[in-house]
ROLUMNU-377214 format. One record per residue: residue number from 1; residue in three letters; z, y, x of N, C-alpha, C, CB in turn. Coordinates in nm, 4 decimals, always signed. Glycine has a CB too. Layout:
# residues N
SITE num residu     n_up  n_north   n_east    ca_up ca_north  ca_east     c_up  c_north   c_east    cb_up cb_north  cb_east
SITE NUM    ALA        Z        Y        X        Z        Y        X        Z        Y        X        Z        Y        X
...
END
This chain:
# residues 174
SITE num residu     n_up  n_north   n_east    ca_up ca_north  ca_east     c_up  c_north   c_east    cb_up cb_north  cb_east
SITE   1    MET  -2.7981  +8.0436  -5.9718  -2.8887  +7.9483  -5.9279  -3.0021  +7.9524  -6.0272  -2.8248  +7.8105  -5.9144
SITE   2    THR  -3.1291  +7.9408  -5.9531  -3.2362  +7.9597  -6.0429  -3.2815  +7.8194  -6.1045  -3.3528  +8.0316  -5.9680
SITE   3    ILE  -3.3781  +7.8180  -6.1833  -3.4163  +7.6767  -6.2385  -3.4715  +7.5929  -6.1273  -3.5268  +7.6844  -6.3567
SITE   4    MET  -3.5507  +7.6537  -6.0410  -3.6109  +7.5866  -5.9214  -3.5048  +7.5291  -5.8351  -3.6962  +7.6838  -5.8385
SITE   5    ASP  -3.3972  +7.6088  -5.8135  -3.2885  +7.5621  -5.7262  -3.2168  +7.4553  -5.7791  -3.1968  +7.6633  -5.6963
SITE   6    LYS  -3.1912  +7.4633  -5.9146  -3.1279  +7.3564  -5.9835  -3.2145  +7.2304  -5.9893  -3.0921  +7.4008  -6.1199
SITE   7    LEU  -3.3326  +7.2494  -6.0113  -3.4365  +7.1210  -5.9966  -3.4230  +7.0459  -5.8675  -3.5930  +7.1679  -6.0025
SITE   8    VAL  -3.4401  +7.1361  -5.7497  -3.4490  +7.0928  -5.6222  -3.3138  +7.0136  -5.5906  -3.4763  +7.2131  -5.5286
SITE   9    THR  -3.2015  +7.0833  -5.6219  -3.0814  +7.0164  -5.5904  -3.0694  +6.8813  -5.6599  -2.9677  +7.1023  -5.6248
SITE  10    ALA  -3.0903  +6.8740  -5.7712  -3.0767  +6.7588  -5.8717  -3.1746  +6.6429  -5.8113  -3.1243  +6.8085  -6.0363
SITE  11    SER  -3.3009  +6.6997  -5.7879  -3.3939  +6.6044  -5.7299  -3.3604  +6.5376  -5.5962  -3.5165  +6.6702  -5.7144
SITE  12    GLU  -3.3088  +6.6156  -5.5067  -3.2701  +6.5674  -5.3790  -3.1711  +6.4564  -5.3933  -3.2149  +6.6768  -5.2960
SITE  13    ALA  -3.0671  +6.4873  -5.4791  -2.9565  +6.3835  -5.5057  -3.0156  +6.2581  -5.5485  -2.8555  +6.4291  -5.6143
SITE  14    LEU  -3.1106  +6.2721  -5.6506  -3.1688  +6.1563  -5.7162  -3.2516  +6.0703  -5.6151  -3.2582  +6.2030  -5.8347
SITE  15    PHE  -3.3396  +6.1544  -5.5404  -3.4369  +6.0877  -5.4442  -3.3460  +6.0213  -5.3441  -3.5431  +6.1935  -5.3708
SITE  16    ASP  -3.2601  +6.0790  -5.3049  -3.1683  +6.0312  -5.1868  -3.0969  +5.9010  -5.2400  -3.0503  +6.1519  -5.1408
SITE  17    ARG  -3.0445  +5.8986  -5.3694  -2.9734  +5.7876  -5.4116  -3.0720  +5.6733  -5.4506  -2.8827  +5.8268  -5.5256
SITE  18    HIS  -3.1731  +5.7049  -5.5185  -3.2414  +5.5970  -5.5856  -3.3853  +5.5742  -5.5219  -3.2514  +5.6297  -5.7396
SITE  19    GLY  -3.4290  +5.6607  -5.4432  -3.5590  +5.6634  -5.3859  -3.6580  +5.7386  -5.4561  -3.6055  +5.5381  -5.3708
SITE  20    PHE  -3.7811  +5.7594  -5.4088  -3.8765  +5.8548  -5.4708  -3.9565  +5.7647  -5.5823  -3.9819  +5.9246  -5.3511
SITE  21    THR  -3.9851  +5.6389  -5.5652  -4.0559  +5.5664  -5.6480  -3.9830  +5.5324  -5.7747  -4.0984  +5.4563  -5.5817
SITE  22    ALA  -3.8551  +5.5012  -5.7582  -3.7673  +5.4531  -5.8723  -3.7174  +5.5862  -5.9401  -3.6369  +5.3554  -5.8184
SITE  23    THR  -3.7455  +5.7048  -5.8978  -3.6913  +5.8280  -5.9725  -3.8092  +5.8877  -6.0518  -3.6278  +5.9422  -5.8685
SITE  24    GLY  -3.8168  +5.8440  -6.1691  -3.9183  +5.9070  -6.2558  -3.8831  +6.0502  -6.3038  -3.9403  +5.8192  -6.3767
SITE  25    MET  -3.9958  +6.1016  -6.3792  -3.9797  +6.2364  -6.4275  -3.8686  +6.2415  -6.5293  -4.1090  +6.2884  -6.4867
SITE  26    ASP  -3.8575  +6.1496  -6.6059  -3.7477  +6.1489  -6.6990  -3.6188  +6.1717  -6.6512  -3.7428  +6.0356  -6.7626
SITE  27    LYS  -3.5896  +6.0920  -6.5310  -3.4656  +6.0873  -6.4613  -3.4457  +6.2311  -6.3973  -3.4660  +5.9686  -6.3518
SITE  28    LEU  -3.5572  +6.2858  -6.3490  -3.5473  +6.4139  -6.2922  -3.5141  +6.5330  -6.3829  -3.6669  +6.4385  -6.2288
SITE  29    THR  -3.5798  +6.5231  -6.4989  -3.5489  +6.6303  -6.6112  -3.4093  +6.6143  -6.6436  -3.6374  +6.6144  -6.7475
SITE  30    GLN  -3.3629  +6.4903  -6.6734  -3.2258  +6.4660  -6.7217  -3.1254  +6.5122  -6.6175  -3.2040  +6.3157  -6.7545
SITE  31    GLY  -3.1585  +6.4794  -6.4810  -3.0549  +6.5248  -6.3790  -3.0544  +6.6772  -6.3624  -3.0824  +6.4586  -6.2382
SITE  32    ALA  -3.1670  +6.7334  -6.3921  -3.1597  +6.8820  -6.3689  -3.1302  +6.9710  -6.5033  -3.3001  +6.9280  -6.3049
SITE  33    GLY  -3.1162  +6.8761  -6.6048  -3.0846  +6.9562  -6.7349  -3.1913  +7.0286  -6.7946  -2.9821  +7.0544  -6.7133
SITE  34    ILE  -3.3369  +6.9889  -6.7698  -3.4425  +7.0871  -6.8040  -3.5377  +6.9907  -6.8804  -3.5140  +7.1670  -6.6683
SITE  35    SER  -3.6280  +7.0455  -6.9446  -3.7382  +6.9829  -7.0176  -3.8482  +6.9426  -6.9225  -3.7931  +7.0771  -7.1247
SITE  36    SER  -3.9349  +6.8477  -6.9586  -4.0413  +6.7897  -6.8734  -4.1368  +6.9230  -6.8685  -4.1179  +6.6404  -6.9427
SITE  37    ARG  -4.1567  +7.0028  -6.9768  -4.2552  +7.1110  -6.9639  -4.1947  +7.2101  -6.8482  -4.2784  +7.1898  -7.1142
SITE  38    THR  -4.0625  +7.2394  -6.8530  -4.0066  +7.3222  -6.7511  -4.0359  +7.2745  -6.6119  -3.8636  +7.3323  -6.7699
SITE  39    LEU  -4.0162  +7.1420  -6.5989  -4.0201  +7.0726  -6.4695  -4.1635  +7.1023  -6.4071  -3.9924  +6.9104  -6.4884
SITE  40    TYR  -4.2584  +7.0649  -6.5037  -4.3983  +7.0742  -6.4495  -4.4426  +7.2195  -6.4210  -4.4982  +7.0101  -6.5502
SITE  41    LYS  -4.3864  +7.3068  -6.5029  -4.4142  +7.4469  -6.4832  -4.3683  +7.5072  -6.3375  -4.3428  +7.5227  -6.5980
SITE  42    HIS  -4.2433  +7.4542  -6.3164  -4.1909  +7.5036  -6.1733  -4.2349  +7.4331  -6.0727  -4.0496  +7.5025  -6.1552
SITE  43    ALA  -4.2368  +7.3040  -6.0840  -4.2751  +7.2081  -5.9631  -4.4165  +7.1607  -5.9544  -4.1919  +7.0815  -5.9676
SITE  44    GLY  -4.5026  +7.1657  -6.0546  -4.6320  +7.1313  -6.0605  -4.6576  +6.9856  -6.0661  -4.6955  +7.1871  -5.9561
SITE  45    SER  -4.6123  +6.9140  -5.9751  -4.6181  +6.7497  -5.9798  -4.4986  +6.6910  -5.9006  -4.7635  +6.6875  -5.9088
SITE  46    LYS  -4.4886  +6.5656  -5.9188  -4.3743  +6.5066  -5.8484  -4.3973  +6.5148  -5.6900  -4.3547  +6.3538  -5.8964
SITE  47    ASN  -4.5235  +6.4901  -5.6523  -4.5446  +6.5050  -5.5061  -4.5125  +6.6397  -5.4509  -4.6841  +6.4749  -5.4722
SITE  48    ALA  -4.5447  +6.7529  -5.5249  -4.5166  +6.8819  -5.4847  -4.3642  +6.9028  -5.4836  -4.5870  +6.9793  -5.5735
SITE  49    LEU  -4.2939  +6.8404  -5.5746  -4.1450  +6.8510  -5.5864  -4.0933  +6.7816  -5.4806  -4.0866  +6.7992  -5.7137
SITE  50    ILE  -4.1364  +6.6521  -5.4424  -4.0814  +6.5785  -5.3225  -4.1075  +6.6745  -5.1977  -4.1565  +6.4266  -5.3023
SITE  51    ALA  -4.2099  +6.7320  -5.1837  -4.2362  +6.8142  -5.0691  -4.1477  +6.9364  -5.0592  -4.3759  +6.8556  -5.0704
SITE  52    ARG  -4.1143  +6.9984  -5.1817  -4.0329  +7.0998  -5.1899  -3.8846  +7.0578  -5.1454  -4.0426  +7.1518  -5.3262
SITE  53    VAL  -3.8486  +6.9440  -5.2115  -3.7096  +6.8862  -5.1763  -3.6999  +6.8756  -5.0097  -3.6898  +6.7261  -5.2517
SITE  54    LEU  -3.7997  +6.8084  -4.9705  -3.7928  +6.7791  -4.8159  -3.7898  +6.9157  -4.7404  -3.9265  +6.6885  -4.7629
SITE  55    GLY  -3.8741  +7.0085  -4.7858  -3.8540  +7.1425  -4.7141  -3.7096  +7.2085  -4.7194  -3.9523  +7.2438  -4.7755
SITE  56    GLU  -3.6542  +7.2012  -4.8444  -3.5081  +7.2504  -4.8476  -3.4092  +7.1723  -4.7689  -3.4575  +7.2516  -4.9868
SITE  57    ARG  -3.4271  +7.0390  -4.7540  -3.3305  +6.9530  -4.6843  -3.3623  +6.9833  -4.5432  -3.3413  +6.7955  -4.7199
SITE  58    ASP  -3.4879  +7.0127  -4.4912  -3.5180  +7.0499  -4.3630  -3.4453  +7.1663  -4.3148  -3.6510  +7.0708  -4.3524
SITE  59    LYS  -3.4463  +7.2643  -4.3994  -3.3713  +7.3877  -4.3909  -3.2127  +7.3678  -4.3608  -3.3918  +7.4632  -4.5252
SITE  60    ARG  -3.1591  +7.2897  -4.4483  -3.0295  +7.2513  -4.4350  -2.9917  +7.1688  -4.3080  -2.9984  +7.1811  -4.5498
SITE  61    PHE  -3.0774  +7.0878  -4.2849  -3.0472  +6.9951  -4.1543  -3.0755  +7.0832  -4.0226  -3.1531  +6.8502  -4.1512
SITE  62    ALA  -3.1669  +7.1796  -4.0365  -3.2087  +7.2616  -3.9195  -3.0819  +7.3308  -3.8731  -3.3260  +7.3686  -3.9557
SITE  63    ARG  -2.9886  +7.3806  -3.9778  -2.8590  +7.4432  -3.9412  -2.7800  +7.3458  -3.8577  -2.7769  +7.4853  -4.0678
SITE  64    ARG  -2.7800  +7.2276  -3.8653  -2.7135  +7.1262  -3.7849  -2.7651  +7.1285  -3.6537  -2.7265  +6.9924  -3.8399
SITE  65    LEU  -2.8845  +7.1584  -3.6337  -2.9445  +7.1731  -3.5061  -2.9203  +7.2906  -3.4151  -3.0712  +7.1677  -3.5259
SITE  66    GLU  -2.8589  +7.3868  -3.4878  -2.8327  +7.5299  -3.4027  -2.6978  +7.5028  -3.3272  -2.8145  +7.6812  -3.5117
SITE  67    VAL  -2.7116  +7.4237  -3.2281  -2.6039  +7.4002  -3.1450  -2.6388  +7.4230  -2.9956  -2.5554  +7.2639  -3.1691
SITE  68    GLU  -2.5422  +7.4116  -2.9048  -2.5830  +7.4544  -2.7669  -2.5841  +7.3334  -2.6632  -2.4826  +7.5679  -2.7155
SITE  69    SER  -2.5735  +7.2163  -2.7127  -2.5743  +7.0993  -2.6294  -2.6131  +6.9714  -2.7024  -2.4419  +7.0828  -2.5683
SITE  70    ILE  -2.6594  +6.8683  -2.6217  -2.7024  +6.7410  -2.6762  -2.5796  +6.6760  -2.7420  -2.7652  +6.6484  -2.5641
SITE  71    ASP  -2.4627  +6.6946  -2.6745  -2.3330  +6.6380  -2.7355  -2.3086  +6.6977  -2.8712  -2.2064  +6.6674  -2.6436
SITE  72    ALA  -2.3221  +6.8258  -2.8779  -2.2925  +6.8965  -3.0045  -2.4083  +6.8538  -3.1156  -2.2903  +7.0643  -2.9760
SITE  73    LEU  -2.5342  +6.8240  -3.0683  -2.6262  +6.7794  -3.1580  -2.5909  +6.6426  -3.2244  -2.7517  +6.7740  -3.0905
SITE  74    PHE  -2.5317  +6.5578  -3.1421  -2.5006  +6.4174  -3.2028  -2.3706  +6.4485  -3.2908  -2.4703  +6.2908  -3.0778
SITE  75    LYS  -2.2818  +6.5398  -3.2517  -2.1592  +6.5654  -3.3282  -2.2058  +6.6076  -3.4724  -2.0670  +6.6808  -3.2566
SITE  76    GLY  -2.3136  +6.7048  -3.4591  -2.3614  +6.7410  -3.6010  -2.4248  +6.6289  -3.6854  -2.4647  +6.8511  -3.5913
SITE  77    LEU  -2.4876  +6.5353  -3.6231  -2.5411  +6.4196  -3.6877  -2.4192  +6.3313  -3.7393  -2.6357  +6.3395  -3.5867
SITE  78    GLU  -2.3174  +6.3230  -3.6652  -2.1984  +6.2559  -3.7139  -2.1487  +6.3160  -3.8407  -2.0911  +6.2591  -3.6118
SITE  79    ASP  -2.1357  +6.4518  -3.8367  -2.0924  +6.5278  -3.9653  -2.1928  +6.4974  -4.0651  -2.0806  +6.6878  -3.9476
SITE  80    TRP  -2.3127  +6.4978  -4.0523  -2.4104  +6.4847  -4.1587  -2.3968  +6.3498  -4.2128  -2.5529  +6.5110  -4.1121
SITE  81    VAL  -2.3873  +6.2547  -4.1329  -2.3685  +6.1215  -4.2031  -2.2476  +6.1052  -4.2758  -2.3733  +6.0131  -4.1115
SITE  82    ARG  -2.1298  +6.1770  -4.2258  -2.0043  +6.1622  -4.2981  -2.0184  +6.2458  -4.4360  -1.8783  +6.2153  -4.2047
SITE  83    LEU  -2.0796  +6.3485  -4.4318  -2.0786  +6.4401  -4.5519  -2.1988  +6.4014  -4.6507  -2.0930  +6.5977  -4.5026
SITE  84    GLU  -2.3064  +6.3719  -4.5886  -2.4314  +6.3476  -4.6594  -2.4551  +6.2104  -4.7133  -2.5385  +6.3786  -4.5739
SITE  85    GLY  -2.4035  +6.1110  -4.6388  -2.4067  +5.9764  -4.6674  -2.4948  +5.9009  -4.5478  -2.4672  +5.9577  -4.8159
SITE  86    ARG  -2.5050  +5.7818  -4.5767  -2.5673  +5.7081  -4.4672  -2.6793  +5.6192  -4.5159  -2.4647  +5.6253  -4.3945
SITE  87    ARG  -2.7803  +5.6838  -4.5899  -2.8713  +5.6148  -4.6515  -3.0170  +5.6222  -4.5671  -2.8754  +5.6687  -4.7946
SITE  88    GLY  -3.0012  +5.6682  -4.4410  -3.1174  +5.6686  -4.3463  -3.1834  +5.8206  -4.3687  -3.2316  +5.5351  -4.3831
SITE  89    CYS  -3.2943  +5.8231  -4.3090  -3.3818  +5.9543  -4.2963  -3.4505  +5.9684  -4.4286  -3.4965  +5.9486  -4.1723
SITE  90    LEU  -3.4231  +6.0749  -4.5082  -3.4897  +6.0983  -4.6343  -3.6502  +6.1127  -4.6016  -3.4258  +6.2344  -4.7074
SITE  91    PHE  -3.6633  +6.1791  -4.4905  -3.8038  +6.2090  -4.4692  -3.8786  +6.0792  -4.4350  -3.8211  +6.3150  -4.3562
SITE  92    LEU  -3.8286  +6.0003  -4.3560  -3.9048  +5.8627  -4.3237  -3.9124  +5.7830  -4.4500  -3.8278  +5.7702  -4.2077
SITE  93    ARG  -3.8120  +5.7878  -4.5254  -3.8053  +5.7160  -4.6558  -3.9264  +5.7605  -4.7436  -3.6654  +5.7466  -4.7312
SITE  94    ALA  -3.9375  +5.9001  -4.7505  -4.0514  +5.9692  -4.8407  -4.1944  +5.9126  -4.7752  -4.0422  +6.1576  -4.8324
SITE  95    LEU  -4.2005  +5.9084  -4.6433  -4.3208  +5.8705  -4.5833  -4.3614  +5.7298  -4.6115  -4.3118  +5.8911  -4.4443
SITE  96    GLY  -4.2556  +5.6511  -4.6129  -4.2770  +5.5049  -4.6274  -4.2962  +5.4726  -4.7619  -4.1669  +5.4242  -4.5753
SITE  97    GLU  -4.2344  +5.5379  -4.8635  -4.2504  +5.5199  -5.0153  -4.3916  +5.5712  -5.0564  -4.1334  +5.6032  -5.0989
SITE  98    THR  -4.4493  +5.6713  -5.0017  -4.5691  +5.7272  -5.0297  -4.6878  +5.6821  -4.9587  -4.5572  +5.8522  -5.0140
SITE  99    GLY  -4.6541  +5.5977  -4.8654  -4.7653  +5.5318  -4.7798  -4.8482  +5.6265  -4.6796  -4.8693  +5.4667  -4.8786
SITE 100    GLY  -4.7874  +5.7402  -4.6704  -4.8533  +5.8416  -4.5784  -4.9867  +5.8964  -4.6313  -4.8792  +5.7777  -4.4396
SITE 101    ASP  -5.0078  +5.8802  -4.7719  -5.1263  +5.9123  -4.8289  -5.1242  +6.0492  -4.9076  -5.1641  +5.8015  -4.9136
SITE 102    THR  -5.0076  +6.1185  -4.9002  -4.9930  +6.2497  -4.9756  -4.9674  +6.3615  -4.8657  -4.8653  +6.2432  -5.0878
SITE 103    PRO  -5.0697  +6.4255  -4.8437  -5.0820  +6.5357  -4.7331  -4.9528  +6.6372  -4.7409  -5.2293  +6.6262  -4.7564
SITE 104    GLU  -4.9098  +6.6693  -4.8591  -4.7962  +6.7726  -4.8540  -4.6675  +6.7004  -4.8042  -4.7690  +6.8411  -5.0033
SITE 105    ILE  -4.6465  +6.5796  -4.8326  -4.5326  +6.4960  -4.7796  -4.5533  +6.4742  -4.6401  -4.5180  +6.3614  -4.8495
SITE 106    VAL  -4.6579  +6.4315  -4.6005  -4.6913  +6.3889  -4.4530  -4.6498  +6.5258  -4.3724  -4.8704  +6.3420  -4.4291
SITE 107    ASP  -4.7125  +6.6382  -4.4070  -4.6960  +6.7692  -4.3491  -4.5442  +6.8031  -4.3487  -4.7798  +6.8765  -4.4291
SITE 108    ALA  -4.4619  +6.7953  -4.4507  -4.3285  +6.8083  -4.4452  -4.2496  +6.7222  -4.3517  -4.2855  +6.7921  -4.5656
SITE 109    VAL  -4.2823  +6.5976  -4.3504  -4.2197  +6.4975  -4.2562  -4.2665  +6.5357  -4.1135  -4.2629  +6.3422  -4.2932
SITE 110    LEU  -4.3717  +6.5495  -4.0929  -4.4231  +6.5913  -3.9516  -4.3577  +6.7158  -3.9105  -4.5801  +6.6140  -3.9467
SITE 111    ALA  -4.3563  +6.8093  -3.9889  -4.2832  +6.9333  -3.9451  -4.1430  +6.9151  -3.9071  -4.2853  +7.0333  -4.0499
SITE 112    HIS  -4.0736  +6.8352  -4.0019  -3.9356  +6.8082  -3.9765  -3.9040  +6.7446  -3.8434  -3.8858  +6.7249  -4.0803
SITE 113    LYS  -3.9944  +6.6356  -3.8189  -3.9692  +6.5557  -3.6907  -4.0154  +6.6436  -3.5750  -4.0495  +6.4113  -3.6890
SITE 114    ALA  -4.1097  +6.7201  -3.5852  -4.1487  +6.8220  -3.4795  -4.0329  +6.9122  -3.4356  -4.2630  +6.9125  -3.5324
SITE 115    ARG  -3.9601  +6.9766  -3.5414  -3.8615  +7.0695  -3.5280  -3.7348  +6.9939  -3.4456  -3.8235  +7.1256  -3.6771
SITE 116    ILE  -3.7145  +6.8679  -3.4912  -3.6127  +6.8089  -3.4135  -3.6546  +6.7780  -3.2714  -3.5671  +6.6887  -3.4789
SITE 117    ALA  -3.7727  +6.7376  -3.2473  -3.8237  +6.7043  -3.1124  -3.8054  +6.8343  -3.0342  -3.9800  +6.6527  -3.1131
SITE 118    GLU  -3.8607  +6.9603  -3.0847  -3.8648  +7.0775  -3.0103  -3.7192  +7.1143  -2.9786  -3.9403  +7.1880  -3.0854
SITE 119    ARG  -3.6259  +7.0977  -3.0725  -3.4770  +7.1484  -3.0492  -3.4191  +7.0625  -2.9286  -3.3765  +7.1268  -3.1929
SITE 120    ILE  -3.4504  +6.9178  -2.9338  -3.4014  +6.8291  -2.8380  -3.4640  +6.8687  -2.7142  -3.4258  +6.6870  -2.8716
SITE 121    ALA  -3.5770  +6.9047  -2.6890  -3.6356  +6.9509  -2.5767  -3.5667  +7.0684  -2.5146  -3.7663  +6.9799  -2.6051
SITE 122    VAL  -3.5365  +7.1592  -2.5981  -3.4652  +7.2900  -2.5577  -3.3368  +7.2593  -2.5016  -3.4441  +7.3877  -2.6757
SITE 123    LEU  -3.2620  +7.1706  -2.5784  -3.1345  +7.1289  -2.5444  -3.1253  +7.0560  -2.4099  -3.0855  +7.0464  -2.6498
SITE 124    VAL  -3.2129  +6.9628  -2.3827  -3.2256  +6.8934  -2.2644  -3.2448  +6.9877  -2.1506  -3.3335  +6.7981  -2.2736
SITE 125    GLU  -3.3328  +7.0741  -2.1658  -3.3491  +7.1792  -2.0609  -3.2315  +7.2699  -2.0328  -3.4602  +7.2644  -2.0970
SITE 126    HIS  -3.1683  +7.3031  -2.1554  -3.0409  +7.3753  -2.1299  -2.9362  +7.3052  -2.0686  -2.9890  +7.4241  -2.2447
SITE 127    ASP  -2.9236  +7.1802  -2.1005  -2.8067  +7.0876  -2.0478  -2.8261  +7.0407  -1.9012  -2.7946  +6.9544  -2.1396
SITE 128    THR  -2.9713  +7.0422  -1.8650  -2.9883  +6.9867  -1.7300  -3.0519  +7.0942  -1.6286  -3.0811  +6.8570  -1.7393
SITE 129    GLY  -3.1056  +7.2007  -1.6765  -3.1640  +7.3000  -1.6076  -3.3081  +7.2856  -1.5814  -3.0983  +7.3151  -1.4944
SITE 130    HIS  -3.3617  +7.1816  -1.6396  -3.4943  +7.1735  -1.6213  -3.5646  +7.0920  -1.7401  -3.5173  +7.1137  -1.4869
SITE 131    ALA  -3.6865  +7.1104  -1.7602  -3.7532  +7.0363  -1.8686  -3.7739  +6.8839  -1.8184  -3.8978  +7.1092  -1.9071
SITE 132    ASP  -3.7527  +6.7850  -1.9119  -3.7701  +6.6501  -1.8788  -3.8196  +6.5726  -1.9990  -3.6437  +6.5935  -1.8260
SITE 133    ALA  -3.9546  +6.5598  -1.9981  -4.0189  +6.4943  -2.1163  -3.9599  +6.3454  -2.1459  -4.1785  +6.4859  -2.0892
SITE 134    MET  -3.9490  +6.2713  -2.0500  -3.8977  +6.1324  -2.0686  -3.7431  +6.1315  -2.1159  -3.9139  +6.0514  -1.9287
SITE 135    LEU  -3.6584  +6.2185  -2.0568  -3.5348  +6.2305  -2.1159  -3.5157  +6.2896  -2.2541  -3.4641  +6.2983  -2.0335
SITE 136    THR  -3.6027  +6.3767  -2.2833  -3.6283  +6.4265  -2.4149  -3.6592  +6.3206  -2.5149  -3.7365  +6.5209  -2.4110
SITE 137    GLU  -3.7606  +6.2364  -2.4837  -3.8016  +6.1274  -2.5728  -3.6904  +6.0258  -2.5785  -3.9341  +6.0613  -2.5254
SITE 138    GLN  -3.6071  +5.9965  -2.4775  -3.4998  +5.9114  -2.4779  -3.3982  +5.9572  -2.5874  -3.4394  +5.9065  -2.3399
SITE 139    VAL  -3.3616  +6.0830  -2.5827  -3.2660  +6.1413  -2.6664  -3.3185  +6.1423  -2.8164  -3.2338  +6.2829  -2.6145
SITE 140    ILE  -3.4590  +6.1608  -2.8365  -3.5084  +6.1560  -2.9670  -3.4947  +6.0104  -3.0201  -3.6532  +6.2062  -2.9702
SITE 141    VAL  -3.5207  +5.9137  -2.9441  -3.5046  +5.7750  -2.9898  -3.3597  +5.7411  -3.0121  -3.5647  +5.6781  -2.8899
SITE 142    LEU  -3.2814  +5.7957  -2.9428  -3.1332  +5.7651  -2.9691  -3.0879  +5.8255  -3.1047  -3.0401  +5.8250  -2.8505
SITE 143    PHE  -3.1342  +5.9526  -3.1191  -3.1077  +6.0308  -3.2351  -3.1538  +5.9747  -3.3685  -3.1665  +6.1573  -3.2164
SITE 144    GLU  -3.2894  +5.9302  -3.3703  -3.3483  +5.8674  -3.4785  -3.3014  +5.7325  -3.4992  -3.4848  +5.8679  -3.4653
SITE 145    GLY  -3.2703  +5.6549  -3.3797  -3.2113  +5.5262  -3.4085  -3.0741  +5.5469  -3.4630  -3.2076  +5.4376  -3.2853
SITE 146    ALA  -2.9806  +5.6250  -3.4268  -2.8632  +5.6412  -3.4687  -2.8671  +5.6617  -3.6327  -2.8049  +5.7526  -3.3894
SITE 147    THR  -2.9642  +5.7531  -3.6728  -2.9745  +5.7788  -3.8061  -3.0108  +5.6446  -3.8879  -3.0773  +5.8892  -3.8240
SITE 148    ALA  -3.0925  +5.5804  -3.8283  -3.1316  +5.4473  -3.9057  -3.0222  +5.3470  -3.8921  -3.2689  +5.3797  -3.8493
SITE 149    ALA  -2.9599  +5.3276  -3.7894  -2.8611  +5.2345  -3.7657  -2.7241  +5.2764  -3.8477  -2.8404  +5.2249  -3.6095
SITE 150    ALA  -2.7080  +5.3857  -3.8800  -2.5924  +5.4352  -3.9629  -2.5952  +5.3793  -4.0977  -2.5911  +5.5857  -3.9741
SITE 151    VAL  -2.7092  +5.3428  -4.1479  -2.7391  +5.2869  -4.2763  -2.6419  +5.1528  -4.2955  -2.9027  +5.2515  -4.2838
SITE 152    TYR  -2.6310  +5.0766  -4.1833  -2.5629  +4.9506  -4.2014  -2.4444  +4.9469  -4.0977  -2.6648  +4.8274  -4.1822
SITE 153    ARG  -2.4447  +5.0379  -4.0046  -2.3359  +5.0220  -3.8980  -2.2313  +5.1438  -3.9211  -2.4043  +5.0266  -3.7381
SITE 154    GLY  -2.2743  +5.2528  -4.0125  -2.1715  +5.3577  -4.0427  -2.1771  +5.4560  -3.9064  -2.0094  +5.2835  -4.0712
SITE 155    GLU  -2.0897  +5.5450  -3.9174  -2.0768  +5.6466  -3.8159  -2.0597  +5.5920  -3.6742  -1.9625  +5.7334  -3.8492
SITE 156    GLN  -2.0142  +5.4679  -3.6490  -2.0004  +5.4180  -3.5218  -2.1327  +5.4086  -3.4398  -1.9379  +5.2902  -3.5330
SITE 157    ALA  -2.2500  +5.4034  -3.5208  -2.3691  +5.3962  -3.4605  -2.4035  +5.5298  -3.4019  -2.4674  +5.3484  -3.5521
SITE 158    VAL  -2.3708  +5.6346  -3.4780  -2.3907  +5.7756  -3.4126  -2.3117  +5.8022  -3.2998  -2.3623  +5.8844  -3.5043
SITE 159    ALA  -2.1748  +5.7538  -3.3068  -2.0836  +5.7666  -3.1919  -2.1278  +5.6917  -3.0701  -1.9487  +5.7200  -3.2290
SITE 160    ALA  -2.1887  +5.5725  -3.0920  -2.2442  +5.4981  -2.9708  -2.3704  +5.5701  -2.9140  -2.2830  +5.3461  -3.0106
SITE 161    ALA  -2.4489  +5.6204  -3.0024  -2.5628  +5.7029  -2.9552  -2.5244  +5.8220  -2.8800  -2.6449  +5.7459  -3.0666
SITE 162    ARG  -2.4274  +5.8732  -2.9288  -2.3710  +6.0147  -2.8690  -2.3222  +5.9698  -2.7306  -2.2356  +6.0910  -2.9648
SITE 163    GLN  -2.2504  +5.8605  -2.7131  -2.2125  +5.8187  -2.5911  -2.3239  +5.7889  -2.4794  -2.1367  +5.7072  -2.6159
SITE 164    SER  -2.4119  +5.7248  -2.5501  -2.5342  +5.6819  -2.4586  -2.6074  +5.8234  -2.4300  -2.6466  +5.5623  -2.5412
SITE 165    ALA  -2.6116  +5.9074  -2.4992  -2.6834  +6.0269  -2.4659  -2.5937  +6.1181  -2.3520  -2.7111  +6.1105  -2.6090
SITE 166    ALA  -2.4841  +6.1015  -2.3758  -2.3852  +6.1676  -2.2707  -2.4216  +6.1068  -2.1322  -2.2187  +6.1360  -2.3069
SITE 167    THR  -2.4260  +5.9674  -2.1340  -2.4428  +5.9008  -2.0114  -2.5890  +5.9387  -1.9465  -2.4255  +5.7444  -2.0372
SITE 168    LEU  -2.6868  +5.9489  -2.0385  -2.8228  +6.0047  -1.9870  -2.8205  +6.1398  -1.9323  -2.9241  +6.0074  -2.0951
SITE 169    MET  -2.7474  +6.2153  -1.9975  -2.7497  +6.3615  -1.9626  -2.6678  +6.3863  -1.8427  -2.6982  +6.4494  -2.0778
SITE 170    ALA  -2.5576  +6.3064  -1.8249  -2.4768  +6.3083  -1.6910  -2.5721  +6.2792  -1.5802  -2.3554  +6.1987  -1.6876
SITE 171    GLU  -2.6371  +6.1576  -1.5940  -2.7261  +6.1069  -1.4881  -2.8418  +6.2131  -1.4571  -2.7888  +5.9654  -1.5339
SITE 172    ALA  -2.8962  +6.2756  -1.5585  -2.9829  +6.3758  -1.5322  -2.9360  +6.4940  -1.4580  -3.0323  +6.4135  -1.6444
SITE 173    ARG  -2.8113  +6.5261  -1.4901  -2.7592  +6.6421  -1.4026  -2.7173  +6.6238  -1.2575  -2.6450  +6.6952  -1.4652
SITE 174    SER  -2.7021  +6.4955  -1.2385  -2.6534  +6.4471  -1.0907  -2.7642  +6.4310  -0.9945  -2.5791  +6.3056  -1.0946
END
């Protein structure tokens, strides 16, 4: 594991657990077991590090999207919530904490959300046999809403969204 990999892994855990604002550079260096000089040498700035963490998390999450159906997509989200925790969407938390004023963070968030929307559109078309922009939007809202509601409702929020998506998909196929 490279120094950067170690830094990104430690930073993601700290940001996810404590938030971006509350996680200072001292906490990051301590968590990664590196000096502040090494941190700045490899990460550049805290905002650049946040963007890098989001990029790596996006890659991990994208693997959950490599499924063949909307139902499997929600199953992947259930697994994510169970394994990664239920603290909500790290991307939206980053956007909220930084106020949308940091271009590299905004770009990372928008790219992540666009990737999810594109994947859902593909899966809707695959599941129904045709493109359906409104159905795609409905599934996106269920997916995002389940992620947010899991914070306080747990995995049952994702299970409920999964069931709702199944109903929508069945109606679209009939």
